[in-house]
Structure formats: structure tokens, C-alpha cells
C-alpha positions as CSV (number, residue, x, y, z in Angstrom):
1,X,-7.0,-10.2,15.8
2,X,-8.8,-9.9,19.3
3,X,-5.7,-8.5,20.7
4,X,-5.3,-5.9,17.9
5,X,-9.0,-4.8,18.6
6,X,-8.2,-4.5,22.1
7,X,-5.3,-2.4,21.6
8,X,-7.2,0.0,19.4
9,X,-10.1,0.2,21.9
10,X,-7.5,0.9,24.8
11,X,-6.1,3.6,22.9
12,X,-9.5,5.1,21.9
13,X,-10.5,5.0,25.3
14,X,-7.1,6.5,26.8
15,X,-7.5,9.3,24.0
16,X,-11.0,10.0,24.8
17,X,-9.9,10.5,28.6
18,X,-7.0,12.8,27.9
19,X,-7.5,16.4,28.3
20,X,-5.2,19.2,27.9
21,X,-4.6,21.2,31.2
22,X,-4.3,24.3,29.3
23,X,-7.3,25.8,27.2
24,X,-7.2,28.2,24.6
25,X,-9.4,31.4,25.1
26,X,-12.5,31.6,23.0
27,X,-11.2,34.8,21.4
28,X,-7.9,33.4,20.6
29,X,-9.5,30.2,19.2
30,X,-11.3,32.6,16.8
31,X,-8.5,34.9,16.0
32,X,-5.8,32.4,15.6
33,X,-6.9,28.9,14.9
34,X,-9.5,26.8,13.0
35,X,-10.0,26.1,9.2
36,X,-9.4,29.8,8.6
37,X,-5.8,29.6,9.8
38,X,-3.9,26.6,8.3
39,X,-0.2,26.2,8.2
40,X,2.3,23.2,7.1
41,X,3.4,20.9,9.8
42,X,7.1,20.8,9.9
43,X,7.8,18.6,12.8
44,X,8.0,15.1,12.0
45,X,8.3,11.6,13.7
46,X,6.3,9.9,16.5
47,X,4.1,12.2,18.7
48,X,5.5,15.6,16.9
49,X,5.5,18.7,19.1
50,X,5.1,22.0,17.4
51,X,4.2,25.4,18.4
52,X,1.4,27.8,17.0
53,X,0.9,31.4,18.2
54,X,2.9,30.9,21.4
55,X,0.9,27.5,22.2
56,X,3.0,24.3,22.0
57,X,1.4,21.3,21.2
58,X,2.0,17.5,20.8
59,X,0.1,15.2,18.2
60,X,-1.0,12.0,20.2
61,X,0.0,9.4,17.6
62,X,1.1,6.8,20.3
63,X,4.3,6.1,18.6
64,X,3.0,6.0,15.1
65,X,4.0,8.5,12.1
66,X,1.7,10.7,10.6
67,X,0.9,10.1,7.1
68,X,2.5,12.7,4.5
69,X,-0.7,12.6,2.3
70,X,-2.7,13.8,5.3
71,X,-0.4,15.7,7.4
72,X,3.0,17.0,5.7
73,X,1.9,17.6,2.0
74,X,-1.3,19.4,2.7
75,X,-1.9,22.3,5.2
76,X,-3.4,21.6,8.6
77,X,-5.0,23.4,11.5
78,X,-5.7,23.1,15.0
79,X,-9.4,23.0,16.1
80,X,-11.3,22.2,19.1
81,X,-13.7,19.4,19.0
82,X,-16.7,20.1,21.0
83,X,-18.2,16.9,20.7
84,X,-15.3,15.0,22.3
85,X,-14.3,18.1,24.3
86,X,-10.4,18.1,23.0
87,X,-8.3,19.9,20.7
88,X,-7.3,18.3,17.4
89,X,-5.0,18.6,14.4
90,X,-6.9,18.5,11.3
91,X,-5.8,17.6,7.8
92,X,-7.4,19.5,4.9
93,X,-7.3,16.5,2.7
94,X,-10.5,14.3,3.7
95,X,-10.9,15.9,6.9
96,X,-8.8,13.4,9.0
97,X,-7.5,14.5,12.4
98,X,-5.6,13.5,15.6
99,X,-5.8,14.4,19.0
100,X,-3.3,17.1,20.3
101,X,-2.4,18.0,23.9
102,X,-1.3,21.5,24.7
103,X,2.2,21.5,26.4
104,X,2.8,25.3,27.0
105,X,0.8,28.6,26.4
106,X,2.2,31.9,25.9
107,X,2.4,32.9,29.8
108,X,4.0,29.4,30.6
109,X,7.7,28.6,30.1
110,X,7.6,24.7,30.8
111,X,5.6,21.8,29.7
112,X,2.3,20.9,31.5
113,X,1.1,17.4,32.1
114,X,-2.4,16.7,30.7
115,X,-5.1,15.7,33.2
116,X,-5.9,12.1,33.1
């Protein structure tokens, strides 16, 4: 049990320290992201990659699969969590979320590694 708790704590600390190297301008966030701009997530697998409004995101699931109940069978949206200073993929089912890293933006053609 101690190993499981330590592993979860390590993942939490790592996630809290991982910041996207790319940021989305506030005007773009208001116009194209947030709870008023839901979509159906089609990318499956661990750490799924998806694109919205020219930005490519990777859901940080650390090898786990996202739940159909919370991420695939209901609309989701991307928003910025100002408390933790990170972008997240939110489910419209019970408000659960997972961190996302922005890999590209409309001006870049290749992935950008996140800051650590």
C-alpha cells in the first residue's frame, strides 16, 4: 500500500511541476476554449493527442486509459486551471479533469517539449 501511495504522490508532484512551453492567448481562450466550447474526444489510448483550433494537446494520463464514462461518451472541453497554472481537459460529466500539455500551436509545425 505504501508503494501505491508513494507512486501516486510522485505522479502528482510531477504533474504539478510540468508546465506547457506554449500558452494560449487570453482572447483565444475566451473565443475558442472553455465550457462553452465542448467537443467529443476521438483520440484513444494512453496519453491521447488531439487538436483544437490549431493547437495540439496531449492528455497526461501517465500510461493509463481515459474512462469512456467521463471522456469519450460525453462532451469535453479544454480550459486553464488558474489555481494550478495548467491547462486541463474537463469532462462535462461530474467535472473531472486531466492535465494536458500543449505540443504545438498554429504558428509552430513541430512539438515543443514541456518545461520541467
